[in-house]
Backbone as CSV, one residue per row, in Angstrom:
resi,resn,N_x,N_y,N_z,CA_x,CA_y,CA_z,C_x,C_y,C_z
1,MET,155.298,-25.002,74.387,155.394,-24.701,72.979,154.128,-24.050,72.528
2,THR,154.246,-23.319,71.506,153.073,-22.619,70.949,152.811,-23.119,69.561
3,ARG,151.566,-23.004,69.305,151.191,-23.423,67.962,151.265,-22.256,67.034
4,ALA,151.473,-22.629,65.776,151.568,-21.547,64.786,150.236,-20.874,64.639
5,GLY,150.254,-19.568,64.488,149.041,-18.773,64.318,148.349,-18.428,65.586
6,ALA,148.769,-18.983,66.663,148.142,-18.626,67.926,148.657,-17.265,68.398
7,ASP,147.807,-16.568,69.157,148.178,-15.226,69.683,149.255,-15.364,70.737
8,ARG,150.138,-14.451,70.718,151.195,-14.435,71.717,150.925,-13.275,72.692
9,TYR,150.955,-13.527,73.957,150.713,-12.519,74.979,152.015,-12.202,75.653
10,GLU,152.341,-10.989,75.645,153.570,-10.569,76.305,153.237,-10.038,77.699
11,ARG,154.209,-10.140,78.547,154.016,-9.676,79.932,153.860,-8.162,79.938
12,ALA,152.896,-7.768,80.691,152.634,-6.329,80.792,153.744,-5.671,81.563
13,PRO,154.093,-4.431,81.234,155.152,-3.739,81.978,154.719,-3.477,83.412
14,SER,155.669,-3.610,84.256,155.361,-3.379,85.677,155.001,-1.901,85.908
15,ALA,154.046,-1.736,86.814,153.579,-0.363,87.094,154.640,0.413,87.844
16,GLY,154.985,1.563,87.347,155.970,2.419,88.019,155.304,3.465,88.886
17,PRO,156.068,4.243,89.508,155.489,5.335,90.347,154.763,6.364,89.490
18,PHE,153.674,6.957,90.099,152.874,7.946,89.356,153.641,9.256,89.219
19,ARG,153.610,9.751,88.042,154.238,11.033,87.755,153.213,11.984,87.152
20,ALA,153.111,13.151,87.722,152.153,14.140,87.194,152.632,14.632,85.851
21,PRO,151.699,14.835,84.981,152.107,15.317,83.655,152.797,16.679,83.751
22,THR,153.812,16.808,82.960,154.566,18.074,82.951,153.746,19.164,82.268
23,THR,153.532,20.263,82.980,152.760,21.388,82.429,153.705,22.549,82.180
24,HIS,153.489,23.216,81.090,154.291,24.369,80.735,153.478,25.643,80.988
25,PRO,153.999,26.576,81.763,153.225,27.815,82.050,152.952,28.624,80.791
26,THR,151.708,29.129,80.738,151.316,29.945,79.593,151.955,31.339,79.713
27,PRO,152.675,31.742,78.750,153.332,33.061,78.850,152.289,34.181,78.898
28,THR,152.484,35.100,79.841,151.567,36.247,79.995,152.112,37.444,79.227
29,ALA,151.164,38.228,78.733,151.565,39.403,77.957,152.100,40.490,78.888
30,THR,153.117,41.147,78.480,153.695,42.242,79.268,152.742,43.434,79.255
31,PRO,152.294,43.925,80.461,151.330,45.059,80.465,151.954,46.317,79.880
32,THR,151.122,47.011,79.128,151.573,48.258,78.515,151.468,49.384,79.534
33,PRO,152.537,50.078,79.833,152.452,51.165,80.843,151.522,52.268,80.373
34,THR,150.658,52.706,81.340,149.705,53.782,81.050,150.365,55.122,81.351
35,VAL,150.337,55.997,80.409,150.939,57.311,80.556,149.906,58.254,81.159
36,THR,150.173,58.739,82.385,149.265,59.677,83.060,149.546,61.095,82.582
37,PRO,148.541,61.750,82.037,148.798,63.115,81.547,149.106,64.063,82.690
38,THR,150.002,64.963,82.481,150.374,65.958,83.488,149.255,66.980,83.633
39,PRO,148.747,67.175,84.871,147.661,68.156,85.028,148.126,69.545,84.657
40,PRO,147.255,70.298,84.034,147.662,71.659,83.641,147.895,72.531,84.855
41,ALA,148.776,73.457,84.722,149.077,74.391,85.813,147.859,75.255,86.099
42,PRO,147.606,75.571,87.380,146.444,76.405,87.700,146.519,77.751,86.992
43,SER,145.441,78.067,86.357,145.409,79.301,85.580,145.216,80.503,86.493
44,THR,145.858,81.567,86.154,145.724,82.800,86.913,144.391,83.451,86.571
45,PRO,143.575,83.789,87.587,142.286,84.406,87.267,142.465,85.717,86.531
46,GLY,141.560,85.959,85.626,141.628,87.186,84.849,141.164,88.378,85.653
47,PRO,141.120,89.529,85.051,140.674,90.734,85.767,139.241,90.587,86.266
48,VAL,139.038,90.905,87.529,137.718,90.850,88.152,137.472,92.183,88.831
49,TYR,136.482,92.916,88.366,136.081,94.182,88.973,134.681,94.010,89.567
50,TRP,134.444,94.682,90.683,133.175,94.511,91.378,132.023,94.886,90.455
51,ALA,131.094,93.925,90.274,129.888,94.113,89.451,130.219,94.554,88.031
52,GLY,131.436,94.266,87.551,131.805,94.639,86.193,131.979,96.121,85.971
53,MET,132.141,96.892,87.042,132.303,98.336,86.899,133.714,98.675,86.453
54,THR,133.861,99.880,85.941,135.177,100.380,85.579,135.845,100.990,86.801
55,GLU,137.132,101.255,86.685,137.851,101.866,87.804,137.299,103.247,88.124
56,ALA,136.918,103.997,87.116,136.364,105.326,87.371,135.030,105.240,88.105
57,GLN,134.196,104.253,87.759,132.927,104.090,88.462,133.139,103.692,89.915
58,LEU,134.098,102.833,90.176,134.397,102.436,91.548,134.995,103.585,92.352
59,ALA,135.798,104.418,91.697,136.418,105.547,92.395,135.388,106.556,92.871
60,ALA,134.220,106.592,92.246,133.194,107.548,92.658,132.637,107.241,94.044
61,PHE,132.836,106.026,94.557,132.326,105.664,95.876,133.293,106.048,97.001
62,GLN,134.434,106.598,96.673,135.427,106.929,97.695,135.067,108.233,98.401
63,GLN,135.260,108.252,99.727,135.038,109.430,100.546,136.252,109.618,101.449
64,ASN,136.603,110.859,101.674,137.791,111.169,102.463,137.432,111.196,103.945
65,GLN,138.113,110.376,104.732,137.841,110.308,106.165,138.476,111.448,106.938
66,GLY,139.378,112.188,106.336,140.016,113.291,107.035,141.001,112.793,108.076
67,GLY,141.092,113.524,109.189,142.035,113.175,110.231,141.501,112.229,111.278
68,ARG,140.277,111.741,111.136,139.700,110.835,112.123,140.085,109.383,111.821
69,ASN,139.834,108.550,112.809,140.159,107.134,112.705,138.905,106.355,112.309
70,ASP,138.340,106.692,111.153,137.057,106.138,110.731,137.161,105.348,109.430
71,CYS,138.288,104.697,109.186,138.448,104.012,107.904,137.428,102.888,107.741
72,ALA,137.145,102.138,108.818,136.182,101.043,108.715,134.773,101.560,108.452
73,GLU,134.402,102.653,109.112,133.056,103.208,108.900,132.894,103.738,107.479
74,TYR,133.950,104.322,106.915,133.873,104.808,105.548,133.837,103.644,104.547
75,ALA,134.515,102.551,104.871,134.445,101.370,104.009,133.044,100.769,104.037
76,ILE,132.412,100.765,105.210,131.036,100.270,105.311,130.087,101.150,104.505
77,ALA,130.254,102.469,104.602,129.409,103.382,103.830,129.574,103.140,102.333
78,ALA,130.809,102.929,101.890,131.028,102.650,100.470,130.358,101.350,100.056
79,GLY,130.422,100.329,100.916,129.760,99.071,100.597,128.254,99.200,100.514
80,LEU,127.642,99.959,101.427,126.194,100.167,101.370,125.793,100.922,100.108
81,ASN,126.572,101.920,99.744,126.249,102.678,98.535,126.429,101.832,97.279
82,MET,127.433,100.968,97.261,127.633,100.114,96.096,126.510,99.088,95.956
83,LEU,126.010,98.582,97.076,124.953,97.573,97.020,123.581,98.180,96.752
84,TYR,123.336,99.381,97.291,122.004,99.972,97.189,121.952,101.225,96.328
85,GLY,123.097,101.744,95.915,123.076,102.966,95.129,122.628,104.171,95.911
86,GLY,122.849,104.186,97.219,122.411,105.296,98.053,123.470,106.363,98.181
87,ALA,123.289,107.221,99.173,124.207,108.338,99.402,124.578,108.408,100.876
88,VAL,124.934,107.283,101.469,125.327,107.249,102.870,126.718,107.852,103.013
89,ARG,126.879,108.739,103.960,128.168,109.351,104.231,128.890,108.552,105.312
90,GLY,130.192,108.396,105.128,130.966,107.712,106.141,130.958,108.427,107.467
91,SER,130.861,109.742,107.436,130.805,110.507,108.686,129.534,110.203,109.476
92,ASP,128.419,109.908,108.774,127.188,109.545,109.468,127.315,108.183,110.138
93,VAL,127.944,107.229,109.460,128.142,105.913,110.062,129.046,106.032,111.290
94,ALA,130.114,106.840,111.186,131.010,107.029,112.321,130.302,107.727,113.473
95,ALA,129.467,108.730,113.173,128.743,109.430,114.233,127.773,108.502,114.947
96,ALA,127.105,107.611,114.190,126.189,106.655,114.818,126.953,105.672,115.695
97,ALA,128.119,105.202,115.233,128.917,104.281,116.047,129.416,104.963,117.309
98,ASP,129.847,106.224,117.204,130.283,106.959,118.387,129.138,107.185,119.362
99,GLN,127.936,107.441,118.837,126.785,107.674,119.714,126.453,106.429,120.510
100,VAL,126.531,105.261,119.867,126.278,104.015,120.588,127.311,103.820,121.692
101,ILE,128.558,104.167,121.413,129.594,104.033,122.425,129.318,104.972,123.604
102,ARG,128.891,106.190,123.318,128.616,107.142,124.402,127.421,106.708,125.241
103,ASP,126.399,106.141,124.599,125.183,105.772,125.326,125.287,104.423,126.013
104,HIS,126.097,103.527,125.476,126.162,102.167,126.011,127.617,101.749,126.185
105,PHE,128.405,102.565,126.828,129.815,102.241,127.007,129.976,101.217,128.114
106,LEU,130.715,100.154,127.831,131.042,99.122,128.808,132.553,99.073,128.955
107,PRO,133.100,99.398,130.114,134.554,99.497,130.233,135.275,98.175,130.043
108,PHE,134.620,97.053,130.343,135.278,95.751,130.219,134.586,94.885,129.183
109,ALA,134.036,95.491,128.142,133.358,94.733,127.096,134.382,94.013,126.222
110,PRO,134.058,92.831,125.745,134.987,92.127,124.844,135.129,92.874,123.536
111,PRO,136.220,92.633,122.798,136.463,93.407,121.577,135.465,93.137,120.464
112,TRP,134.685,92.061,120.554,133.707,91.791,119.506,132.326,92.388,119.832
113,ALA,132.201,93.074,120.969,130.934,93.673,121.342,130.904,95.131,120.915
114,GLY,129.697,95.680,120.788,129.537,97.086,120.469,129.845,97.403,119.017
115,THR,130.068,98.683,118.766,130.302,99.164,117.411,131.727,99.627,117.172
116,ARG,132.490,99.897,118.209,133.913,100.190,118.083,134.533,100.155,119.480
117,MET,135.850,100.093,119.537,136.505,99.937,120.835,136.403,101.179,121.691
118,SER,136.397,102.336,121.078,136.241,103.592,121.794,135.777,104.639,120.796
119,GLU,135.333,105.766,121.329,134.893,106.844,120.446,136.077,107.356,119.624
120,ASN,135.896,107.381,118.299,136.958,107.740,117.361,138.167,106.805,117.529
121,GLY,137.881,105.561,117.880,138.938,104.577,118.072,138.857,103.480,117.031
122,PRO,139.657,102.441,117.198,139.653,101.339,116.223,138.312,100.623,116.188
123,THR,138.027,100.018,115.054,136.817,99.233,114.870,137.231,97.831,114.459
124,ALA,137.067,96.873,115.352,137.459,95.498,115.079,136.554,94.901,114.005
125,PRO,136.995,93.836,113.334,136.146,93.225,112.294,134.772,92.807,112.800
126,TRP,134.690,92.262,114.019,133.377,91.881,114.537,132.500,93.105,114.737
127,GLN,133.099,94.204,115.155,132.326,95.421,115.341,131.878,96.004,114.013
128,GLN,132.677,95.852,112.970,132.231,96.255,111.641,130.974,95.489,111.242
129,ALA,130.974,94.173,111.510,129.782,93.376,111.210,128.601,93.810,112.069
130,ASN,128.850,94.191,113.321,127.762,94.654,114.186,127.117,95.923,113.651
131,ILE,127.927,96.820,113.088,127.367,98.060,112.538,126.436,97.740,111.371
132,VAL,126.895,96.900,110.450,126.068,96.564,109.286,124.799,95.826,109.719
133,ASN,124.934,94.855,110.606,123.760,94.101,111.046,122.801,94.972,111.846
134,GLY,123.337,95.972,112.564,122.456,96.887,113.279,121.629,97.741,112.331
135,ILE,122.253,98.229,111.264,121.509,99.002,110.263,120.458,98.127,109.587
136,ALA,120.830,96.891,109.253,119.881,95.992,108.599,118.727,95.632,109.523
137,ARG,119.024,95.399,110.783,117.972,95.031,111.732,117.034,96.191,111.994
138,GLN,117.572,97.399,112.043,116.750,98.570,112.323,115.824,98.892,111.164
139,GLY,116.309,98.731,109.944,115.506,99.120,108.796,114.909,97.985,108.004
140,GLY,115.119,96.729,108.440,114.580,95.606,107.692,115.239,95.426,106.338
141,LEU,116.514,95.774,106.221,117.219,95.643,104.951,117.688,94.212,104.739
142,SER,117.858,93.855,103.491,118.298,92.504,103.134,119.813,92.438,103.176
143,LEU,120.365,92.583,104.366,121.815,92.606,104.538,122.209,91.667,105.671
144,THR,123.327,91.007,105.480,123.922,90.180,106.524,125.428,90.345,106.442
145,ALA,126.059,90.666,107.548,127.513,90.835,107.606,128.097,89.788,108.526
146,THR,129.201,89.184,108.090,129.872,88.133,108.851,131.364,88.416,108.859
147,ALA,131.964,88.419,110.036,133.414,88.555,110.166,134.048,87.178,110.036
148,THR,135.034,87.056,109.171,135.626,85.760,108.890,137.115,85.909,108.609
149,HIS,137.784,84.781,108.506,139.181,84.703,108.086,139.226,83.842,106.830
150,GLY,140.042,84.225,105.858,140.061,83.472,104.612,141.394,83.559,103.922
151,ALA,141.367,83.168,102.643,142.543,83.199,101.788,142.281,84.146,100.619
152,THR,143.333,84.423,99.867,143.183,85.330,98.733,142.236,84.761,97.681
153,ALA,142.211,83.431,97.557,141.270,82.832,96.604,139.825,83.109,97.013
154,ASP,139.557,83.165,98.315,138.208,83.501,98.779,137.845,84.936,98.412
155,LEU,138.793,85.852,98.506,138.507,87.244,98.157,138.138,87.371,96.680
156,ILE,138.866,86.675,95.817,138.541,86.715,94.392,137.172,86.106,94.139
157,ASN,136.842,85.058,94.881,135.528,84.436,94.736,134.421,85.381,95.181
158,TYR,134.647,86.117,96.264,133.639,87.082,96.714,133.426,88.182,95.676
159,LEU,134.493,88.591,95.007,134.357,89.622,93.977,133.448,89.171,92.845
160,GLN,133.427,87.881,92.565,132.636,87.360,91.456,131.198,87.069,91.842
161,GLN,130.867,87.132,93.127,129.509,86.848,93.575,128.683,88.130,93.550
162,PRO,127.527,88.109,92.900,126.689,89.316,92.887,126.098,89.589,94.259
163,GLY,125.913,90.863,94.549,125.327,91.259,95.824,126.218,90.987,97.014
164,THR,127.534,91.057,96.837,128.480,90.789,97.913,129.539,91.872,97.936
165,ALA,129.810,92.397,99.103,130.878,93.381,99.306,131.732,92.926,100.476
166,VAL,133.039,93.177,100.400,133.981,92.672,101.399,134.826,93.837,101.916
167,VAL,134.834,94.005,103.230,135.712,94.965,103.897,136.933,94.199,104.400
168,VAL,138.116,94.589,103.947,139.361,93.906,104.287,140.139,94.784,105.266
169,THR,140.636,94.180,106.348,141.443,94.881,107.344,142.872,94.353,107.278
170,ILE,143.833,95.248,107.091,145.241,94.890,107.022,145.984,95.610,108.143
171,SER,147.196,95.149,108.425,148.011,95.771,109.464,149.477,95.567,109.124
172,TRP,150.333,96.357,109.771,151.766,96.273,109.513,152.516,96.964,110.651
173,ASP,153.802,96.651,110.724,154.663,97.360,111.667,155.450,98.424,110.916
174,ASP,156.215,99.204,111.644,156.924,100.332,111.032,158.000,99.895,110.054
175,ALA,158.485,98.662,110.181,159.537,98.184,109.289,159.001,97.590,107.997
176,HIS,157.689,97.382,107.893,157.108,96.771,106.701,155.874,97.561,106.279
177,VAL,156.073,98.802,105.923,154.964,99.645,105.473,154.587,99.238,104.045
178,PRO,153.339,98.840,103.802,152.964,98.386,102.465,152.733,99.547,101.509
179,GLN,152.740,99.217,100.245,152.440,100.209,99.209,150.948,100.208,98.951
180,ILE,150.311,101.320,99.229,148.883,101.529,98.950,148.788,102.862,98.221
181,ALA,148.591,102.821,96.933,148.669,104.061,96.156,147.831,103.939,94.901
182,ARG,147.458,105.089,94.366,146.826,105.141,93.059,147.887,104.984,91.971
183,THR,147.435,104.716,90.764,148.387,104.495,89.682,149.234,105.726,89.421
184,SER,148.649,106.891,89.568,149.384,108.130,89.302,150.243,108.586,90.468
185,ASP,150.151,107.907,91.611,150.918,108.317,92.784,152.323,107.725,92.726
186,ALA,153.274,108.495,93.167,154.641,108.016,93.301,154.892,107.712,94.763
187,GLY,155.093,106.446,95.103,155.262,106.060,96.494,153.968,105.529,97.075
188,THR,153.917,105.475,98.387,152.767,104.914,99.084,152.129,105.961,99.968
189,GLY,150.833,105.806,100.169,150.131,106.699,101.074,150.097,106.197,102.496
190,ALA,150.556,104.966,102.729,150.559,104.399,104.074,151.757,104.911,104.858
191,GLY,151.657,104.805,106.157,152.737,105.242,107.027,152.742,104.433,108.301
192,GLY,153.615,104.796,109.213,153.726,104.110,110.490,153.576,105.080,111.635
193,GLY,154.140,104.686,112.778,154.118,105.557,113.940,152.973,105.343,114.887
194,ALA,152.154,104.300,114.693,151.058,104.047,115.618,151.603,103.523,116.942
195,PRO,150.865,103.717,118.032,151.323,103.172,119.320,151.533,101.665,119.241
196,LEU,152.651,101.209,119.776,153.035,99.793,119.766,153.142,99.240,118.346
197,GLN,153.307,100.139,117.360,153.424,99.763,115.950,152.207,98.975,115.466
198,LEU,151.056,99.266,116.048,149.814,98.613,115.625,149.161,99.450,114.537
199,ASN,149.790,99.506,113.381,149.226,100.227,112.245,148.216,99.323,111.546
200,ALA,147.018,99.825,111.328,145.962,99.039,110.699,145.117,99.942,109.817
201,HIS,144.478,99.330,108.841,143.639,100.093,107.912,142.600,99.151,107.321
202,ALA,141.402,99.670,107.107,140.296,98.912,106.524,139.894,99.558,105.205
203,MET,139.696,98.724,104.183,139.296,99.197,102.859,138.282,98.229,102.272
204,LEU,137.578,98.694,101.268,136.590,97.865,100.591,137.212,97.272,99.332
205,LEU,137.213,95.952,99.233,137.787,95.281,98.071,136.966,95.614,96.829
206,ALA,137.659,96.059,95.775,136.951,96.508,94.572,137.381,95.785,93.308
207,ALA,138.624,95.277,93.240,139.089,94.687,91.986,140.279,93.791,92.237
208,TYR,140.448,92.844,91.317,141.677,92.050,91.230,142.036,91.981,89.751
209,ASP,143.123,92.651,89.385,143.534,92.746,87.986,145.019,92.414,87.904
210,PRO,145.359,91.169,87.489,146.789,90.817,87.406,147.542,91.602,86.346
211,ASN,146.835,92.288,85.464,147.486,93.069,84.422,147.760,94.509,84.841
212,HIS,147.288,94.905,85.991,147.473,96.293,86.415,148.884,96.495,86.954
213,VAL,149.457,97.634,86.650,150.792,97.995,87.118,150.726,99.365,87.776
214,ASP,151.683,99.599,88.689,151.740,100.881,89.382,152.514,101.893,88.555
215,SER,152.812,103.032,89.160,153.496,104.098,88.426,154.898,103.696,88.001
216,GLY,155.503,102.715,88.702,156.833,102.261,88.332,156.844,101.082,87.380
217,GLY,155.668,100.661,86.905,155.592,99.532,85.993,155.587,98.175,86.668
218,ASN,155.459,98.127,87.988,155.437,96.865,88.719,153.998,96.394,88.905
219,PRO,153.766,95.076,88.888,152.392,94.570,89.047,151.803,94.957,90.398
220,ALA,150.568,95.420,90.364,149.819,95.769,91.582,148.374,95.347,91.350
221,PRO,148.039,94.062,91.603,146.738,93.544,91.164,145.564,93.820,92.095
222,TRP,145.797,94.162,93.359,144.691,94.287,94.309,144.220,95.733,94.376
223,GLY,142.940,95.951,94.033,142.364,97.293,94.018,141.322,97.469,95.110
224,PHE,141.294,98.658,95.706,140.415,98.930,96.845,139.778,100.304,96.703
225,VAL,138.536,100.387,97.180,137.896,101.682,97.419,138.396,102.163,98.769
226,ASN,139.144,103.268,98.760,139.861,103.719,99.943,139.289,105.048,100.435
227,SER,139.563,105.362,101.692,139.018,106.571,102.318,140.068,107.656,102.460
228,TRP,141.011,107.693,101.541,142.042,108.736,101.584,141.814,109.816,100.533
229,THR,140.773,109.719,99.785,140.444,110.727,98.780,138.941,110.751,98.594
230,ASP,138.455,111.794,97.962,137.017,111.964,97.762,136.705,111.787,96.280
231,GLY,135.889,110.785,95.971,135.530,110.536,94.583,134.639,111.592,93.987
232,SER,133.922,112.344,94.832,133.050,113.384,94.293,133.837,114.547,93.703
233,ALA,135.139,114.606,93.996,135.963,115.685,93.447,136.433,115.398,92.033
234,GLY,135.969,114.305,91.451,136.328,113.986,90.073,137.441,112.975,89.935
235,GLY,137.844,112.321,91.035,138.890,111.318,90.941,138.411,110.085,90.184
236,THR,139.288,109.526,89.386,138.940,108.356,88.562,139.805,107.149,88.893
237,GLU,140.541,107.176,90.001,141.444,106.083,90.327,141.138,105.548,91.715
238,ILE,141.203,104.230,91.848,141.144,103.610,93.152,142.568,103.301,93.610
239,TYR,142.711,102.702,94.765,144.031,102.432,95.325,144.401,100.968,95.079
240,TRP,145.677,100.754,94.764,146.161,99.426,94.391,147.311,99.012,95.293
241,MET,147.461,97.686,95.445,148.546,97.124,96.248,149.226,96.001,95.473
242,PRO,150.565,95.931,95.487,151.246,94.759,94.930,150.873,93.504,95.713
243,ASP,150.985,92.364,95.042,150.561,91.120,95.675,151.397,90.814,96.913
244,ALA,152.718,91.009,96.828,153.569,90.717,97.989,153.236,91.629,99.158
245,ASP,152.986,92.897,98.899,152.650,93.827,99.977,151.309,93.464,100.608
246,PHE,150.338,93.122,99.763,149.029,92.769,100.311,149.092,91.472,101.110
247,GLN,149.801,90.476,100.578,149.903,89.205,101.297,150.535,89.406,102.661
248,GLN,151.568,90.231,102.732,152.247,90.441,104.002,151.392,91.250,104.968
249,ALA,150.732,92.278,104.473,149.922,93.121,105.357,148.656,92.400,105.818
250,TRP,148.065,91.615,104.947,146.825,90.916,105.323,147.108,89.770,106.287
251,SER,148.270,89.155,106.167,148.625,88.050,107.060,149.304,88.526,108.335
252,HIS,149.559,89.837,108.450,150.155,90.356,109.683,149.103,90.321,110.784
253,PRO,149.363,89.622,111.896,148.300,89.419,112.897,148.015,90.679,113.700
254,LEU,146.740,90.905,113.918,146.281,91.922,114.850,146.233,91.326,116.254
255,PRO,146.142,92.151,117.289,146.091,91.597,118.652,144.944,90.611,118.830
256,TRP,145.178,89.658,119.715,144.153,88.643,120.008,142.869,89.322,120.480
257,PRO,141.725,88.817,120.057,141.462,87.608,119.294,141.237,87.846,117.810
258,MET,141.657,88.995,117.296,141.365,89.313,115.893,142.187,88.471,114.935
259,GLY,143.494,88.363,115.165,144.314,87.523,114.319,144.592,88.152,112.969
260,ALA,144.815,87.303,111.968,145.196,87.743,110.629,144.135,87.334,109.610
261,ASN,144.310,87.832,108.388,143.434,87.501,107.252,141.970,87.811,107.583
262,ASN,141.744,89.031,108.071,140.397,89.430,108.476,139.622,90.001,107.296
263,ALA,138.374,89.599,107.201,137.471,90.112,106.176,136.052,90.099,106.721
264,VAL,135.287,91.119,106.389,133.867,91.191,106.743,133.074,91.099,105.447
265,VAL,132.329,90.020,105.295,131.582,89.739,104.071,130.154,90.244,104.254
266,ILE,129.748,91.176,103.411,128.399,91.751,103.430,127.635,91.172,102.246
267,THR,126.548,90.498,102.516,125.761,89.857,101.460,124.318,90.325,101.537
268,MET,123.690,90.360,100.381,122.273,90.683,100.281,121.493,89.389,100.212
269,GLY,120.433,89.291,101.024,119.612,88.092,101.052,118.175,88.452,101.289
270,ALA,117.477,87.564,102.007,116.078,87.807,102.307,115.953,88.993,103.252
271,ALA,114.961,89.817,102.995,114.759,91.011,103.811,114.366,90.630,105.228
272,ARG,114.944,91.331,106.170,114.607,91.111,107.573,113.301,91.816,107.908
273,ARG,112.508,91.194,108.744,111.269,91.805,109.199,111.476,92.383,110.584
274,ARG,111.074,93.637,110.684,111.188,94.285,111.987,110.128,93.726,112.914
275,PRO,110.499,93.298,114.116,109.498,92.716,115.022,108.444,93.746,115.390
276,PRO,107.189,93.321,115.495,106.129,94.272,115.852,106.308,94.750,117.280
277,PRO,105.880,95.977,117.548,106.001,96.485,118.923,105.095,95.728,119.872
278,ARG,105.619,95.434,121.007,104.820,94.765,122.026,105.237,95.293,123.392
279,PRO,104.274,95.617,124.214,104.625,96.136,125.546,105.226,95.039,126.399
280,ARG,106.176,95.437,127.198,106.834,94.492,128.082,106.312,94.572,129.509
281,CYS,105.311,95.381,129.696,104.736,95.500,131.027,103.541,94.555,131.152
282,ARG,103.346,94.027,132.290,102.203,93.160,132.559,101.394,93.736,133.721
283,ARG,100.158,93.355,133.725,99.312,93.825,134.813,99.803,93.244,136.137
284,PRO,99.881,94.074,137.139,100.329,93.547,138.449,99.275,92.637,139.058
285,ARG,99.744,91.727,139.825,98.813,90.848,140.524,98.034,91.642,141.581
286,PRO,96.814,91.234,141.798,96.011,91.981,142.794,96.627,91.878,144.185
287,ARG,96.627,92.990,144.872,97.177,93.058,146.211,96.062,93.353,147.224
288,ARG,96.361,92.962,148.419,95.376,93.243,149.468,95.334,94.726,149.797
289,HIS,96.502,95.310,149.785,96.570,96.728,150.117,97.165,97.469,148.936
290,PRO,96.663,98.617,148.601,97.239,99.388,147.472,98.654,99.840,147.798
291,PRO,99.475,100.008,146.786,100.848,100.474,147.037,100.843,101.882,147.609
292,ARG,101.879,102.187,148.333,101.958,103.486,148.975,102.085,104.605,147.955
293,ARG,103.003,104.416,146.965,103.208,105.456,145.963,103.007,104.839,144.592
294,ARG,102.146,105.428,143.810,101.898,104.954,142.455,101.769,106.166,141.553
295,ARG,102.825,106.420,140.814,102.854,107.645,140.020,101.922,107.589,138.808
296,ARG,101.811,106.428,138.195,100.968,106.318,137.006,100.453,104.893,136.907
297,ASP,99.366,104.733,136.186,98.790,103.415,136.062,99.594,102.572,135.067
298,VAL,99.333,101.291,135.016,100.112,100.364,134.202,99.904,100.629,132.718
299,ALA,98.685,100.933,132.320,98.418,101.178,130.900,99.227,102.356,130.381
300,THR,99.296,103.410,131.170,100.085,104.575,130.752,101.563,104.241,130.696
301,ALA,102.052,103.473,131.661,103.467,103.101,131.661,103.795,102.231,130.462
302,CYS,102.930,101.295,130.128,103.177,100.438,128.962,103.171,101.248,127.682
303,ALA,102.207,102.155,127.557,102.121,102.967,126.344,103.340,103.857,126.193
304,GLU,103.755,104.491,127.278,104.920,105.360,127.192,106.191,104.569,126.926
305,GLY,106.309,103.409,127.559,107.485,102.585,127.314,107.535,102.065,125.898
306,SER,106.373,101.682,125.355,106.347,101.206,123.977,106.666,102.323,123.007
307,ALA,106.112,103.502,123.259,106.383,104.621,122.352,107.849,105.021,122.406
308,HIS,108.408,105.008,123.612,109.812,105.398,123.716,110.718,104.379,123.032
309,ARG,110.274,103.124,123.004,111.132,102.092,122.433,110.969,101.980,120.921
310,TRP,109.776,102.168,120.391,109.542,101.861,118.986,109.203,103.079,118.129
311,VAL,108.660,104.132,118.735,108.208,105.257,117.933,109.246,106.365,118.033
312,SER,108.952,107.487,117.408,109.943,108.553,117.269,109.936,109.514,118.447
313,SER,109.520,109.060,119.638,109.548,109.950,120.780,110.905,109.985,121.460
314,ALA,111.859,109.177,120.978,113.201,109.174,121.556,113.907,110.471,121.189
315,PRO,114.909,110.874,121.958,115.634,112.118,121.635,116.382,111.992,120.316
316,VAL,116.715,113.116,119.755,117.372,113.140,118.450,118.736,112.476,118.497
317,THR,119.404,112.569,119.637,120.744,111.997,119.744,120.726,110.494,119.978
318,HIS,119.550,109.901,120.035,119.478,108.464,120.266,120.077,107.717,119.071
319,PRO,120.799,106.618,119.298,121.405,105.915,118.154,120.390,105.416,117.147
320,ARG,119.151,105.116,117.564,118.153,104.676,116.591,117.828,105.785,115.593
321,ARG,117.837,107.039,116.059,117.582,108.137,115.143,118.751,108.311,114.189
322,LYS,119.973,108.063,114.681,121.129,108.141,113.800,121.041,107.099,112.694
323,LEU,120.668,105.880,113.049,120.524,104.836,112.043,119.361,105.124,111.101
324,ALA,118.308,105.753,111.622,117.190,106.112,110.752,117.629,107.094,109.668
325,LEU,118.559,107.980,110.005,119.089,108.904,109.006,119.829,108.134,107.909
326,LEU,120.589,107.140,108.298,121.293,106.339,107.295,120.308,105.609,106.383
327,LEU,119.245,105.072,106.970,118.247,104.370,106.163,117.550,105.328,105.198
328,HIS,117.284,106.544,105.662,116.662,107.520,104.780,117.575,107.845,103.593
329,LEU,118.872,107.970,103.846,119.803,108.247,102.755,119.919,107.076,101.815
330,LEU,119.818,105.860,102.348,119.876,104.687,101.490,118.711,104.633,100.525
331,ARG,117.538,104.996,101.017,116.323,104.829,100.197,116.048,106.048,99.292
332,HIS,116.376,107.236,99.780,115.983,108.431,99.051,117.141,109.246,98.545
333,GLY,118.359,108.908,98.914,119.505,109.679,98.452,119.719,110.923,99.288
334,ALA,120.762,111.631,98.949,121.085,112.846,99.693,120.129,113.974,99.303
335,PRO,119.756,114.824,100.241,118.870,115.941,99.895,119.555,116.916,98.965
336,THR,118.813,117.406,98.024,119.360,118.395,97.070,119.148,119.784,97.599
337,ALA,120.115,120.630,97.308,120.022,122.031,97.778,118.993,122.798,96.959
């Protein structure tokens, strides 16, 4: 029994199994999708003319090669005149290249050696670079030529670089003759009929103008200083090619190892220093007995050899004299009558 007012104790509830408290996941916010802006379409480059010249100014550098196969040599002459403002004739460059072939002909030379494949024959891109580098080395000019393969975007980039000229070599077969013409010309000046359909031509890149059209009103953006006309006769037009024709002709492969998309990039840089003359003869070692035949002493042989190699005692037909003529025209211009 319990007394009144006394505390009453109730039995504690029996311990049940442990239960982890119920947790409710916190709702996460739905991520907002990020809208990626569409990149703008690549813009078409605007008109680019070499050194900002007009078409009439560029046309003044054109020289007519005539019936010879000297398109590359005339393109090189145009590039030298554009870079230096000289009066180099394409015929002089071709004559110097032919002279080197006559004096140093190698029947089994690789196509990248020498100045051209044969006298009045084709000039491979590497040989075009050899001609320019030979002139620069002989006269200490600030010129460097490199034969390369590239894309059309590279050609436009070269046009925008100061002190840079590019000789482009294209080719085609008889079934795909490209259009190479002035704006006033109706049709193309190119043709076919080369042996084995190896039609090729070298020109100096002068302009890229997407707004230019040919005589028929069709776009022809690629402009070249060409050797099919003479700018001194008062011509004011260079030669243009439609983009499709140029792309096809430039990508048409030449025989191995030349390939396709050939370009020779001529750049002006640090002037080359001509190495000082040094004799290549050495004093002979002392002998017990004198030689049986001795036409001249060593000092005379060294002096004559040095003079023949470095001074103007070489014959007039020597290729060094030919290159010296080109250097004289570069520095002083053509002689006036």
